[in-house]
PyMOL Python script that loads the backbone (N, CA, C, O; Angstrom):
from pymol import cmd

cmd.read_pdbstr("""\
ATOM      1  N   MET A   1      81.293 105.728  87.969  1.00  0.00           N
ATOM      2  CA  MET A   1      82.615 105.871  87.423  1.00  0.00           C
ATOM      3  C   MET A   1      83.029 104.627  86.645  1.00  0.00           C
ATOM      4  O   MET A   1      84.169 104.562  86.185  1.00  0.00           O
ATOM      5  N   SER A   2      82.175 103.660  86.481  1.00  0.00           N
ATOM      6  CA  SER A   2      82.521 102.439  85.775  1.00  0.00           C
ATOM      7  C   SER A   2      82.676 102.669  84.276  1.00  0.00           C
ATOM      8  O   SER A   2      83.222 101.812  83.582  1.00  0.00           O
ATOM      9  N   ASP A   3      82.210 103.799  83.763  1.00  0.00           N
ATOM     10  CA  ASP A   3      82.337 104.095  82.345  1.00  0.00           C
ATOM     11  C   ASP A   3      83.577 104.931  82.055  1.00  0.00           C
ATOM     12  O   ASP A   3      83.602 105.688  81.086  1.00  0.00           O
ATOM     13  N   THR A   4      84.590 104.801  82.876  1.00  0.00           N
ATOM     14  CA  THR A   4      85.815 105.567  82.666  1.00  0.00           C
ATOM     15  C   THR A   4      86.987 104.622  82.443  1.00  0.00           C
ATOM     16  O   THR A   4      86.943 103.451  82.820  1.00  0.00           O
ATOM     17  N   VAL A   5      88.020 105.148  81.830  1.00  0.00           N
ATOM     18  CA  VAL A   5      89.250 104.399  81.630  1.00  0.00           C
ATOM     19  C   VAL A   5      90.375 105.242  82.213  1.00  0.00           C
ATOM     20  O   VAL A   5      90.558 106.399  81.834  1.00  0.00           O
ATOM     21  N   LYS A   6      91.117 104.659  83.129  1.00  0.00           N
ATOM     22  CA  LYS A   6      92.292 105.335  83.664  1.00  0.00           C
ATOM     23  C   LYS A   6      93.474 104.914  82.817  1.00  0.00           C
ATOM     24  O   LYS A   6      93.655 103.733  82.520  1.00  0.00           O
ATOM     25  N   LEU A   7      94.275 105.892  82.431  1.00  0.00           N
ATOM     26  CA  LEU A   7      95.422 105.628  81.578  1.00  0.00           C
ATOM     27  C   LEU A   7      96.720 106.036  82.236  1.00  0.00           C
ATOM     28  O   LEU A   7      96.766 106.940  83.069  1.00  0.00           O
ATOM     29  N   ILE A   8      97.763 105.354  81.844  1.00  0.00           N
ATOM     30  CA  ILE A   8      99.113 105.788  82.166  1.00  0.00           C
ATOM     31  C   ILE A   8      99.654 106.342  80.859  1.00  0.00           C
ATOM     32  O   ILE A   8      99.729 105.629  79.858  1.00  0.00           O
ATOM     33  N   ILE A   9     100.030 107.612  80.870  1.00  0.00           N
ATOM     34  CA  ILE A   9     100.581 108.197  79.655  1.00  0.00           C
ATOM     35  C   ILE A   9     101.964 108.753  79.960  1.00  0.00           C
ATOM     36  O   ILE A   9     102.277 109.149  81.083  1.00  0.00           O
ATOM     37  N   GLU A  10     102.765 108.765  78.925  1.00  0.00           N
ATOM     38  CA  GLU A  10     104.081 109.366  79.027  1.00  0.00           C
ATOM     39  C   GLU A  10     103.985 110.721  78.357  1.00  0.00           C
ATOM     40  O   GLU A  10     103.583 110.825  77.198  1.00  0.00           O
ATOM     41  N   ILE A  11     104.354 111.748  79.085  1.00  0.00           N
ATOM     42  CA  ILE A  11     104.218 113.102  78.565  1.00  0.00           C
ATOM     43  C   ILE A  11     105.483 113.893  78.897  1.00  0.00           C
ATOM     44  O   ILE A  11     105.909 113.916  80.052  1.00  0.00           O
ATOM     45  N   PRO A  12     106.078 114.530  77.913  1.00  0.00           N
ATOM     46  CA  PRO A  12     107.269 115.340  78.183  1.00  0.00           C
ATOM     47  C   PRO A  12     106.961 116.437  79.200  1.00  0.00           C
ATOM     48  O   PRO A  12     105.846 116.957  79.257  1.00  0.00           O
ATOM     49  N   LYS A  13     107.959 116.772  79.990  1.00  0.00           N
ATOM     50  CA  LYS A  13     107.751 117.787  81.037  1.00  0.00           C
ATOM     51  C   LYS A  13     107.257 119.108  80.463  1.00  0.00           C
ATOM     52  O   LYS A  13     106.417 119.773  81.069  1.00  0.00           O
ATOM     53  N   GLU A  14     107.773 119.491  79.299  1.00  0.00           N
ATOM     54  CA  GLU A  14     107.336 120.748  78.692  1.00  0.00           C
ATOM     55  C   GLU A  14     105.850 120.711  78.349  1.00  0.00           C
ATOM     56  O   GLU A  14     105.140 121.698  78.546  1.00  0.00           O
ATOM     57  N   ASP A  15     105.379 119.578  77.838  1.00  0.00           N
ATOM     58  CA  ASP A  15     103.953 119.453  77.525  1.00  0.00           C
ATOM     59  C   ASP A  15     103.110 119.459  78.792  1.00  0.00           C
ATOM     60  O   ASP A  15     102.007 120.005  78.812  1.00  0.00           O
ATOM     61  N   TYR A  16     103.640 118.845  79.854  1.00  0.00           N
ATOM     62  CA  TYR A  16     102.910 118.857  81.119  1.00  0.00           C
ATOM     63  C   TYR A  16     102.771 120.288  81.629  1.00  0.00           C
ATOM     64  O   TYR A  16     101.717 120.680  82.130  1.00  0.00           O
ATOM     65  N   LYS A  17     103.839 121.058  81.497  1.00  0.00           N
ATOM     66  CA  LYS A  17     103.786 122.461  81.936  1.00  0.00           C
ATOM     67  C   LYS A  17     102.714 123.217  81.153  1.00  0.00           C
ATOM     68  O   LYS A  17     102.018 124.072  81.702  1.00  0.00           O
ATOM     69  N   LYS A  18     102.589 122.891  79.863  1.00  0.00           N
ATOM     70  CA  LYS A  18     101.548 123.535  79.052  1.00  0.00           C
ATOM     71  C   LYS A  18     100.162 123.094  79.507  1.00  0.00           C
ATOM     72  O   LYS A  18      99.210 123.874  79.489  1.00  0.00           O
ATOM     73  N   LEU A  19     100.068 121.840  79.913  1.00  0.00           N
ATOM     74  CA  LEU A  19      98.783 121.309  80.364  1.00  0.00           C
ATOM     75  C   LEU A  19      98.287 122.052  81.596  1.00  0.00           C
ATOM     76  O   LEU A  19      97.099 122.354  81.710  1.00  0.00           O
ATOM     77  N   VAL A  20      99.193 122.342  82.507  1.00  0.00           N
ATOM     78  CA  VAL A  20      98.777 123.034  83.730  1.00  0.00           C
ATOM     79  C   VAL A  20      98.717 124.547  83.542  1.00  0.00           C
ATOM     80  O   VAL A  20      98.277 125.268  84.437  1.00  0.00           O
ATOM     81  N   ASN A  21      99.160 125.032  82.378  1.00  0.00           N
ATOM     82  CA  ASN A  21      99.060 126.451  82.061  1.00  0.00           C
ATOM     83  C   ASN A  21      98.193 126.597  80.809  1.00  0.00           C
ATOM     84  O   ASN A  21      98.709 126.578  79.692  1.00  0.00           O
ATOM     85  N   PRO A  22      96.888 126.740  80.991  1.00  0.00           N
ATOM     86  CA  PRO A  22      95.967 126.738  79.846  1.00  0.00           C
ATOM     87  C   PRO A  22      96.223 127.855  78.836  1.00  0.00           C
ATOM     88  O   PRO A  22      95.728 127.783  77.711  1.00  0.00           O
ATOM     89  N   TYR A  23      96.972 128.870  79.204  1.00  0.00           N
ATOM     90  CA  TYR A  23      97.242 129.968  78.277  1.00  0.00           C
ATOM     91  C   TYR A  23      98.216 129.564  77.180  1.00  0.00           C
ATOM     92  O   TYR A  23      98.371 130.278  76.189  1.00  0.00           O
ATOM     93  N   GLN A  24      98.881 128.404  77.355  1.00  0.00           N
ATOM     94  CA  GLN A  24      99.839 127.938  76.360  1.00  0.00           C
ATOM     95  C   GLN A  24      99.232 126.917  75.404  1.00  0.00           C
ATOM     96  O   GLN A  24      99.941 126.400  74.541  1.00  0.00           O
ATOM     97  N   HIS A  25      97.951 126.612  75.530  1.00  0.00           N
ATOM     98  CA  HIS A  25      97.318 125.625  74.659  1.00  0.00           C
ATOM     99  C   HIS A  25      97.184 126.183  73.249  1.00  0.00           C
ATOM    100  O   HIS A  25      96.929 127.371  73.053  1.00  0.00           O
ATOM    101  N   ASN A  26      97.361 125.309  72.284  1.00  0.00           N
ATOM    102  CA  ASN A  26      97.091 125.658  70.896  1.00  0.00           C
ATOM    103  C   ASN A  26      96.698 124.388  70.158  1.00  0.00           C
ATOM    104  O   ASN A  26      96.742 123.298  70.729  1.00  0.00           O
ATOM    105  N   GLU A  27      96.321 124.518  68.920  1.00  0.00           N
ATOM    106  CA  GLU A  27      95.817 123.369  68.165  1.00  0.00           C
ATOM    107  C   GLU A  27      96.872 122.274  68.002  1.00  0.00           C
ATOM    108  O   GLU A  27      96.559 121.092  68.143  1.00  0.00           O
ATOM    109  N   ILE A  28      98.101 122.648  67.711  1.00  0.00           N
ATOM    110  CA  ILE A  28      99.185 121.659  67.542  1.00  0.00           C
ATOM    111  C   ILE A  28      99.412 120.922  68.850  1.00  0.00           C
ATOM    112  O   ILE A  28      99.563 119.701  68.863  1.00  0.00           O
ATOM    113  N   TRP A  29      99.437 121.656  69.938  1.00  0.00           N
ATOM    114  CA  TRP A  29      99.658 121.028  71.249  1.00  0.00           C
ATOM    115  C   TRP A  29      98.524 120.054  71.561  1.00  0.00           C
ATOM    116  O   TRP A  29      98.763 118.970  72.093  1.00  0.00           O
ATOM    117  N   CYS A  30      97.297 120.439  71.233  1.00  0.00           N
ATOM    118  CA  CYS A  30      96.151 119.565  71.504  1.00  0.00           C
ATOM    119  C   CYS A  30      96.253 118.271  70.709  1.00  0.00           C
ATOM    120  O   CYS A  30      95.883 117.212  71.214  1.00  0.00           O
ATOM    121  N   GLU A  31      96.749 118.333  69.475  1.00  0.00           N
ATOM    122  CA  GLU A  31      96.951 117.119  68.674  1.00  0.00           C
ATOM    123  C   GLU A  31      98.015 116.223  69.303  1.00  0.00           C
ATOM    124  O   GLU A  31      97.862 115.002  69.338  1.00  0.00           O
ATOM    125  N   ARG A  32      99.094 116.832  69.801  1.00  0.00           N
ATOM    126  CA  ARG A  32     100.149 116.047  70.466  1.00  0.00           C
ATOM    127  C   ARG A  32      99.581 115.359  71.701  1.00  0.00           C
ATOM    128  O   ARG A  32      99.862 114.185  71.945  1.00  0.00           O
ATOM    129  N   LEU A  33      98.791 116.077  72.470  1.00  0.00           N
ATOM    130  CA  LEU A  33      98.187 115.502  73.667  1.00  0.00           C
ATOM    131  C   LEU A  33      97.245 114.358  73.293  1.00  0.00           C
ATOM    132  O   LEU A  33      97.211 113.331  73.970  1.00  0.00           O
ATOM    133  N   LYS A  34      96.487 114.536  72.226  1.00  0.00           N
ATOM    134  CA  LYS A  34      95.584 113.489  71.768  1.00  0.00           C
ATOM    135  C   LYS A  34      96.372 112.218  71.439  1.00  0.00           C
ATOM    136  O   LYS A  34      95.955 111.122  71.814  1.00  0.00           O
ATOM    137  N   ARG A  35      97.503 112.352  70.743  1.00  0.00           N
ATOM    138  CA  ARG A  35      98.327 111.182  70.411  1.00  0.00           C
ATOM    139  C   ARG A  35      98.864 110.511  71.674  1.00  0.00           C
ATOM    140  O   ARG A  35      98.904 109.284  71.763  1.00  0.00           O
ATOM    141  N   MET A  36      99.274 111.319  72.646  1.00  0.00           N
ATOM    142  CA  MET A  36      99.793 110.754  73.897  1.00  0.00           C
ATOM    143  C   MET A  36      98.714 109.935  74.603  1.00  0.00           C
ATOM    144  O   MET A  36      98.980 108.841  75.101  1.00  0.00           O
ATOM    145  N   VAL A  37      97.507 110.467  74.640  1.00  0.00           N
ATOM    146  CA  VAL A  37      96.400 109.763  75.285  1.00  0.00           C
ATOM    147  C   VAL A  37      96.072 108.485  74.520  1.00  0.00           C
ATOM    148  O   VAL A  37      95.839 107.438  75.123  1.00  0.00           O
ATOM    149  N   MET A  38      96.053 108.572  73.190  1.00  0.00           N
ATOM    150  CA  MET A  38      95.741 107.391  72.382  1.00  0.00           C
ATOM    151  C   MET A  38      96.793 106.288  72.559  1.00  0.00           C
ATOM    152  O   MET A  38      96.487 105.105  72.406  1.00  0.00           O
ATOM    153  N   ASN A  39      98.020 106.677  72.880  1.00  0.00           N
ATOM    154  CA  ASN A  39      99.085 105.705  73.101  1.00  0.00           C
ATOM    155  C   ASN A  39      99.198 105.304  74.572  1.00  0.00           C
ATOM    156  O   ASN A  39     100.098 104.554  74.950  1.00  0.00           O
ATOM    157  N   GLY A  40      98.290 105.802  75.389  1.00  0.00           N
ATOM    158  CA  GLY A  40      98.315 105.481  76.816  1.00  0.00           C
ATOM    159  C   GLY A  40      98.026 104.011  77.062  1.00  0.00           C
ATOM    160  O   GLY A  40      97.424 103.322  76.238  1.00  0.00           O
ATOM    161  N   ILE A  41      98.469 103.564  78.204  1.00  0.00           N
ATOM    162  CA  ILE A  41      98.253 102.173  78.608  1.00  0.00           C
ATOM    163  C   ILE A  41      97.142 102.156  79.645  1.00  0.00           C
ATOM    164  O   ILE A  41      97.239 102.842  80.662  1.00  0.00           O
ATOM    165  N   PRO A  42      96.086 101.382  79.405  1.00  0.00           N
ATOM    166  CA  PRO A  42      95.019 101.305  80.403  1.00  0.00           C
ATOM    167  C   PRO A  42      95.557 100.802  81.750  1.00  0.00           C
ATOM    168  O   PRO A  42      96.266  99.797  81.811  1.00  0.00           O
ATOM    169  N   LEU A  43      95.216 101.503  82.801  1.00  0.00           N
ATOM    170  CA  LEU A  43      95.693 101.141  84.129  1.00  0.00           C
ATOM    171  C   LEU A  43      95.263  99.728  84.508  1.00  0.00           C
ATOM    172  O   LEU A  43      95.996  99.034  85.212  1.00  0.00           O
ATOM    173  N   ASP A  44      94.094  99.291  84.059  1.00  0.00           N
ATOM    174  CA  ASP A  44      93.641  97.931  84.357  1.00  0.00           C
ATOM    175  C   ASP A  44      94.584  96.884  83.776  1.00  0.00           C
ATOM    176  O   ASP A  44      94.781  95.829  84.379  1.00  0.00           O
ATOM    177  N   ASP A  45      95.174  97.165  82.603  1.00  0.00           N
ATOM    178  CA  ASP A  45      96.142  96.235  82.012  1.00  0.00           C
ATOM    179  C   ASP A  45      97.407  96.142  82.864  1.00  0.00           C
ATOM    180  O   ASP A  45      97.949  95.060  83.091  1.00  0.00           O
ATOM    181  N   VAL A  46      97.852  97.292  83.321  1.00  0.00           N
ATOM    182  CA  VAL A  46      99.046  97.323  84.164  1.00  0.00           C
ATOM    183  C   VAL A  46      98.769  96.594  85.472  1.00  0.00           C
ATOM    184  O   VAL A  46      99.593  95.816  85.952  1.00  0.00           O
ATOM    185  N   LYS A  47      97.603  96.856  86.035  1.00  0.00           N
ATOM    186  CA  LYS A  47      97.233  96.214  87.295  1.00  0.00           C
ATOM    187  C   LYS A  47      97.150  94.695  87.133  1.00  0.00           C
ATOM    188  O   LYS A  47      97.547  93.956  88.033  1.00  0.00           O
ATOM    189  N   ALA A  48      96.640  94.228  85.999  1.00  0.00           N
ATOM    190  CA  ALA A  48      96.543  92.784  85.752  1.00  0.00           C
ATOM    191  C   ALA A  48      97.939  92.150  85.721  1.00  0.00           C
ATOM    192  O   ALA A  48      98.133  91.050  86.238  1.00  0.00           O
ATOM    193  N   GLU A  49      98.895  92.835  85.122  1.00  0.00           N
ATOM    194  CA  GLU A  49     100.272  92.329  85.079  1.00  0.00           C
ATOM    195  C   GLU A  49     100.870  92.284  86.486  1.00  0.00           C
ATOM    196  O   GLU A  49     101.566  91.333  86.841  1.00  0.00           O
ATOM    197  N   ILE A  50     100.598  93.304  87.271  1.00  0.00           N
ATOM    198  CA  ILE A  50     101.107  93.343  88.643  1.00  0.00           C
ATOM    199  C   ILE A  50     100.459  92.233  89.467  1.00  0.00           C
ATOM    200  O   ILE A  50     101.124  91.603  90.289  1.00  0.00           O
ATOM    201  N   GLU A  51      99.170  91.990  89.253  1.00  0.00           N
ATOM    202  CA  GLU A  51      98.477  90.919  89.980  1.00  0.00           C
ATOM    203  C   GLU A  51      99.112  89.563  89.699  1.00  0.00           C
ATOM    204  O   GLU A  51      99.210  88.727  90.598  1.00  0.00           O
ATOM    205  N   LYS A  52      99.545  89.337  88.459  1.00  0.00           N
ATOM    206  CA  LYS A  52     100.228  88.082  88.127  1.00  0.00           C
ATOM    207  C   LYS A  52     101.500  87.933  88.957  1.00  0.00           C
ATOM    208  O   LYS A  52     101.796  86.856  89.475  1.00  0.00           O
ATOM    209  N   LYS A  53     102.241  89.025  89.073  1.00  0.00           N
ATOM    210  CA  LYS A  53     103.480  89.001  89.873  1.00  0.00           C
ATOM    211  C   LYS A  53     103.147  88.776  91.346  1.00  0.00           C
ATOM    212  O   LYS A  53     103.858  88.057  92.047  1.00  0.00           O
ATOM    213  N   CYS A  54     102.071  89.391  91.805  1.00  0.00           N
ATOM    214  CA  CYS A  54     101.652  89.205  93.202  1.00  0.00           C
ATOM    215  C   CYS A  54     101.275  87.747  93.466  1.00  0.00           C
ATOM    216  O   CYS A  54     101.591  87.202  94.523  1.00  0.00           O
ATOM    217  N   ASP A  55     100.606  87.124  92.512  1.00  0.00           N
ATOM    218  CA  ASP A  55     100.259  85.704  92.663  1.00  0.00           C
ATOM    219  C   ASP A  55     101.525  84.861  92.797  1.00  0.00           C
ATOM    220  O   ASP A  55     101.583  83.926  93.595  1.00  0.00           O
ATOM    221  N   ARG A  56     102.526  85.206  92.009  1.00  0.00           N
ATOM    222  CA  ARG A  56     103.803  84.468  92.070  1.00  0.00           C
ATOM    223  C   ARG A  56     104.484  84.695  93.420  1.00  0.00           C
ATOM    224  O   ARG A  56     104.980  83.750  94.033  1.00  0.00           O
ATOM    225  N   ILE A  57     104.508  85.927  93.874  1.00  0.00           N
ATOM    226  CA  ILE A  57     105.093  86.235  95.186  1.00  0.00           C
ATOM    227  C   ILE A  57     104.354  85.479  96.282  1.00  0.00           C
ATOM    228  O   ILE A  57     104.973  84.920  97.187  1.00  0.00           O
ATOM    229  N   ASN A  58     103.038  85.466  96.197  1.00  0.00           N
ATOM    230  CA  ASN A  58     102.219  84.772  97.178  1.00  0.00           C
ATOM    231  C   ASN A  58     102.539  83.279  97.183  1.00  0.00           C
ATOM    232  O   ASN A  58     102.612  82.655  98.242  1.00  0.00           O
ATOM    233  N   SER A  59     102.726  82.724  96.009  1.00  0.00           N
ATOM    234  CA  SER A  59     103.068  81.303  95.897  1.00  0.00           C
ATOM    235  C   SER A  59     104.418  81.012  96.545  1.00  0.00           C
ATOM    236  O   SER A  59     104.567  80.031  97.272  1.00  0.00           O
ATOM    237  N   ILE A  60     105.382  81.857  96.280  1.00  0.00           N
ATOM    238  CA  ILE A  60     106.718  81.690  96.881  1.00  0.00           C
ATOM    239  C   ILE A  60     106.636  81.833  98.398  1.00  0.00           C
ATOM    240  O   ILE A  60     107.297  81.098  99.131  1.00  0.00           O
ATOM    241  N   ALA A  61     105.829  82.776  98.865  1.00  0.00           N
ATOM    242  CA  ALA A  61     105.710  83.050 100.298  1.00  0.00           C
ATOM    243  C   ALA A  61     104.989  81.938 101.047  1.00  0.00           C
ATOM    244  O   ALA A  61     105.007  81.915 102.278  1.00  0.00           O
ATOM    245  N   SER A  62     104.359  81.023 100.332  1.00  0.00           N
ATOM    246  CA  SER A  62     103.594  79.967 100.998  1.00  0.00           C
ATOM    247  C   SER A  62     104.475  79.034 101.828  1.00  0.00           C
ATOM    248  O   SER A  62     103.967  78.285 102.662  1.00  0.00           O
ATOM    249  N   VAL A  63     105.780  79.073 101.609  1.00  0.00           N
ATOM    250  CA  VAL A  63     106.681  78.231 102.404  1.00  0.00           C
ATOM    251  C   VAL A  63     107.027  78.877 103.749  1.00  0.00           C
ATOM    252  O   VAL A  63     107.638  78.238 104.606  1.00  0.00           O
ATOM    253  N   LEU A  64     106.648  80.115 103.930  1.00  0.00           N
ATOM    254  CA  LEU A  64     106.926  80.822 105.182  1.00  0.00           C
ATOM    255  C   LEU A  64     105.915  80.411 106.248  1.00  0.00           C
ATOM    256  O   LEU A  64     104.949  79.694 105.985  1.00  0.00           O
ATOM    257  N   SER A  65     106.173  80.887 107.446  1.00  0.00           N
ATOM    258  CA  SER A  65     105.213  80.630 108.522  1.00  0.00           C
ATOM    259  C   SER A  65     103.893  81.311 108.170  1.00  0.00           C
ATOM    260  O   SER A  65     103.854  82.222 107.342  1.00  0.00           O
ATOM    261  N   TYR A  66     102.822  80.864 108.801  1.00  0.00           N
ATOM    262  CA  TYR A  66     101.501  81.409 108.503  1.00  0.00           C
ATOM    263  C   TYR A  66     101.472  82.931 108.690  1.00  0.00           C
ATOM    264  O   TYR A  66     100.953  83.650 107.836  1.00  0.00           O
ATOM    265  N   SER A  67     102.025  83.419 109.798  1.00  0.00           N
ATOM    266  CA  SER A  67     101.958  84.865 110.070  1.00  0.00           C
ATOM    267  C   SER A  67     102.758  85.668 109.042  1.00  0.00           C
ATOM    268  O   SER A  67     102.331  86.750 108.640  1.00  0.00           O
ATOM    269  N   GLN A  68     103.904  85.155 108.617  1.00  0.00           N
ATOM    270  CA  GLN A  68     104.697  85.854 107.603  1.00  0.00           C
ATOM    271  C   GLN A  68     103.982  85.838 106.249  1.00  0.00           C
ATOM    272  O   GLN A  68     103.928  86.844 105.542  1.00  0.00           O
ATOM    273  N   HIS A  69     103.439  84.674 105.915  1.00  0.00           N
ATOM    274  CA  HIS A  69     102.711  84.549 104.652  1.00  0.00           C
ATOM    275  C   HIS A  69     101.507  85.484 104.647  1.00  0.00           C
ATOM    276  O   HIS A  69     101.248  86.165 103.656  1.00  0.00           O
ATOM    277  N   ARG A  70     100.785  85.514 105.739  1.00  0.00           N
ATOM    278  CA  ARG A  70      99.605  86.371 105.861  1.00  0.00           C
ATOM    279  C   ARG A  70      99.985  87.848 105.732  1.00  0.00           C
ATOM    280  O   ARG A  70      99.278  88.623 105.088  1.00  0.00           O
ATOM    281  N   GLU A  71     101.099  88.228 106.343  1.00  0.00           N
ATOM    282  CA  GLU A  71     101.554  89.625 106.265  1.00  0.00           C
ATOM    283  C   GLU A  71     101.888  89.996 104.812  1.00  0.00           C
ATOM    284  O   GLU A  71     101.548  91.087 104.354  1.00  0.00           O
ATOM    285  N   ILE A  72     102.541  89.101 104.103  1.00  0.00           N
ATOM    286  CA  ILE A  72     102.862  89.348 102.696  1.00  0.00           C
ATOM    287  C   ILE A  72     101.584  89.470 101.877  1.00  0.00           C
ATOM    288  O   ILE A  72     101.473  90.354 101.028  1.00  0.00           O
ATOM    289  N   GLN A  73     100.618  88.587 102.125  1.00  0.00           N
ATOM    290  CA  GLN A  73      99.333  88.662 101.413  1.00  0.00           C
ATOM    291  C   GLN A  73      98.658  90.014 101.649  1.00  0.00           C
ATOM    292  O   GLN A  73      98.144  90.629 100.714  1.00  0.00           O
ATOM    293  N   GLU A  74      98.664  90.466 102.885  1.00  0.00           N
ATOM    294  CA  GLU A  74      98.026  91.740 103.215  1.00  0.00           C
ATOM    295  C   GLU A  74      98.733  92.902 102.534  1.00  0.00           C
ATOM    296  O   GLU A  74      98.083  93.821 102.035  1.00  0.00           O
ATOM    297  N   LEU A  75     100.065  92.864 102.510  1.00  0.00           N
ATOM    298  CA  LEU A  75     100.819  93.930 101.852  1.00  0.00           C
ATOM    299  C   LEU A  75     100.555  93.943 100.348  1.00  0.00           C
ATOM    300  O   LEU A  75     100.404  95.010  99.754  1.00  0.00           O
ATOM    301  N   LEU A  76     100.501  92.772  99.735  1.00  0.00           N
ATOM    302  CA  LEU A  76     100.218  92.699  98.302  1.00  0.00           C
ATOM    303  C   LEU A  76      98.826  93.241  97.988  1.00  0.00           C
ATOM    304  O   LEU A  76      98.637  93.957  97.005  1.00  0.00           O
ATOM    305  N   CYS A  77      97.861  92.895  98.829  1.00  0.00           N
ATOM    306  CA  CYS A  77      96.497  93.409  98.636  1.00  0.00           C
ATOM    307  C   CYS A  77      96.463  94.927  98.790  1.00  0.00           C
ATOM    308  O   CYS A  77      95.771  95.616  98.040  1.00  0.00           O
ATOM    309  N   GLU A  78      97.197  95.435  99.744  1.00  0.00           N
ATOM    310  CA  GLU A  78      97.258  96.871  99.972  1.00  0.00           C
ATOM    311  C   GLU A  78      97.852  97.583  98.751  1.00  0.00           C
ATOM    312  O   GLU A  78      97.347  98.619  98.319  1.00  0.00           O
ATOM    313  N   ILE A  79      98.925  97.015  98.208  1.00  0.00           N
ATOM    314  CA  ILE A  79      99.555  97.591  97.022  1.00  0.00           C
ATOM    315  C   ILE A  79      98.559  97.617  95.867  1.00  0.00           C
ATOM    316  O   ILE A  79      98.399  98.643  95.206  1.00  0.00           O
ATOM    317  N   LEU A  80      97.894  96.496  95.626  1.00  0.00           N
ATOM    318  CA  LEU A  80      96.933  96.435  94.523  1.00  0.00           C
ATOM    319  C   LEU A  80      95.780  97.413  94.714  1.00  0.00           C
ATOM    320  O   LEU A  80      95.320  98.035  93.757  1.00  0.00           O
ATOM    321  N   ASP A  81      95.322  97.543  95.945  1.00  0.00           N
ATOM    322  CA  ASP A  81      94.213  98.461  96.219  1.00  0.00           C
ATOM    323  C   ASP A  81      94.607  99.914  95.975  1.00  0.00           C
ATOM    324  O   ASP A  81      93.763 100.740  95.625  1.00  0.00           O
ATOM    325  N   ASN A  82      95.885 100.225  96.158  1.00  0.00           N
ATOM    326  CA  ASN A  82      96.339 101.607  96.020  1.00  0.00           C
ATOM    327  C   ASN A  82      96.697 101.986  94.588  1.00  0.00           C
ATOM    328  O   ASN A  82      96.867 103.168  94.287  1.00  0.00           O
ATOM    329  N   ILE A  83      96.814 101.011  93.711  1.00  0.00           N
ATOM    330  CA  ILE A  83      97.142 101.322  92.319  1.00  0.00           C
ATOM    331  C   ILE A  83      95.975 102.069  91.691  1.00  0.00           C
ATOM    332  O   ILE A  83      94.837 101.601  91.703  1.00  0.00           O
ATOM    333  N   GLY A  84      96.274 103.212  91.157  1.00  0.00           N
ATOM    334  CA  GLY A  84      95.237 104.004  90.505  1.00  0.00           C
ATOM    335  C   GLY A  84      94.551 104.999  91.413  1.00  0.00           C
ATOM    336  O   GLY A  84      93.788 105.850  90.956  1.00  0.00           O
ATOM    337  N   LYS A  85      94.824 104.889  92.698  1.00  0.00           N
ATOM    338  CA  LYS A  85      94.245 105.881  93.609  1.00  0.00           C
ATOM    339  C   LYS A  85      95.143 107.094  93.570  1.00  0.00           C
ATOM    340  O   LYS A  85      96.367 106.983  93.514  1.00  0.00           O
ATOM    341  N   GLY A  86      94.546 108.196  93.597  1.00  0.00           N
ATOM    342  CA  GLY A  86      95.272 109.463  93.577  1.00  0.00           C
ATOM    343  C   GLY A  86      94.268 110.572  93.583  1.00  0.00           C
ATOM    344  O   GLY A  86      93.062 110.351  93.684  1.00  0.00           O
ATOM    345  N   SER A  87      94.776 111.747  93.475  1.00  0.00           N
ATOM    346  CA  SER A  87      93.845 112.867  93.487  1.00  0.00           C
ATOM    347  C   SER A  87      93.171 112.954  92.136  1.00  0.00           C
ATOM    348  O   SER A  87      93.826 112.882  91.097  1.00  0.00           O
ATOM    349  N   GLU A  88      91.884 113.106  92.157  1.00  0.00           N
ATOM    350  CA  GLU A  88      91.094 113.294  90.937  1.00  0.00           C
ATOM    351  C   GLU A  88      90.382 114.629  91.069  1.00  0.00           C
ATOM    352  O   GLU A  88      89.250 114.716  91.544  1.00  0.00           O
ATOM    353  N   GLU A  89      91.078 115.651  90.639  1.00  0.00           N
ATOM    354  CA  GLU A  89      90.534 117.006  90.790  1.00  0.00           C
ATOM    355  C   GLU A  89      89.781 117.426  89.574  1.00  0.00           C
ATOM    356  O   GLU A  89      89.256 118.538  89.526  1.00  0.00           O
TER     357      GLU A  89
END
""", "prot")
cmd.dss("prot")
cmd.show_as("cartoon", "prot")
cmd.util.cbc("prot")
cmd.orient("prot")
């Protein structure tokens, strides 16, 4: 799966309904979907931005007790690990 790109795309609800109902597909709709995908944001880019914020949070948390700091580190790691996980049907 290393040759894949996960994207975050913004798609109008009506277009999403068409996506899950293949009987509504047409050439114009497919072009709109293509543009939406091309304008998508790679999930790795979003994750990198979140990691920067996590590093900052971790730095701020370093003044806490060891157990509190450790708990924050674990929660941040858990959040990062869960980004991009979802059902892939």
